[in-house]
Structures are given as structure tokens and as C-alpha cells.
N, C-alpha and C positions, 0 to 999 in steps of 0.2 A: 533223256537225250534222244530217244526215238520212240515212236508209238508202237503199240501192241500189234498193229497191222504189219509194220515192217518186220517185227520179230516173227510173226506167224508166217509171212510170205517168204522171207529170205533166210534169216538167221537160224530158225529151227531146222529147216531142211539142210542147211550147211552143216550144222552140228550133228544132225542125225547121220549124215553121210561121212563126215570126217572125224567126229569125236570132239569133245570140248577142250582137249589139250594136245600139244605136239607130241609126237612119238620121240623117244630118245634120239633116234637117228636124225630126224628132221631138226630137232633142237641143236644137235651137233653141227649139222650143215649150216644153219643160220649163224651159229657162233663162229664157225670157220670163215664164213663170208664177211663177217664184220671185221676180221683181221685185215682184210685187203680193201675195205670200203674207201678209206681215204685215198689210197693210190688209184683206185678205179675212178673215183670222182674227179681227181686232178686230171687224169687222162681224158675223161669225158669232157671236161671244161676246155681243155686244150684243143681237142678235136673240134668242138663247137666253134671255137675261135677261128680255127683254120678254115672251116666251112664258111663262116661269115666273111672272112677275108677273101676267099675264093669267089663267093657270090658277089661281093662288093666290087670285084674287078671285072665282072662280066657285063658286056654292053647291053645285053637283053634284060638284065636285072635292074629294076628301077629302085629297089629298096632292099637293104640287108640290115637286119637288126639282131643284135645279140645282147640283150639286157642282162645285167645292169652295166655292162662294160661299154661305156660310150665311145671308146676308141674304135669299136666295131660298127658303130652306127654310121651309115653312109646314105645320104640322099643324093640321087643322081637326077640332073635335070634334062 
């Protein structure tokens, strides 16, 4: 999937500095963050829609796009 050059220049240095596995504490943090991922993503999408709506109402903004929700796409002439 990647060449030896990439491994030598990037991955080996990363693994040397961080280790090849997560610490138990970091694994626990990732697990806890997954519990609220759905809620955070829903809020993120809602906020993006609000920003697109706001931008679509501004006279100085000529284009506001929030793909793939076409209701937020607005072309101003």
C-alpha cells in the first residue's frame, strides 16, 4: 500500500517516538469518545446547515453550498 521510502521517512520515526500500540489510557479515551460520536456529528451537521443558511442570506455572499443537502445550495445573481 505504501513504498519503503514512505515507511523510512514517516512511519518509522512516528513509531519510534510513540510506540507501535496505544497506551491503555489513550485506548480508553478513544473508546469513550466513540460513545458520543453520533451526537457530536449530528450537532456538527446541524451547525453546518445553520452556517450555510446564514451565508445564503448575506448580500455580499454570491454562493453558499452545503453538500449533499441541496436545500442549502443557493445561487445568487
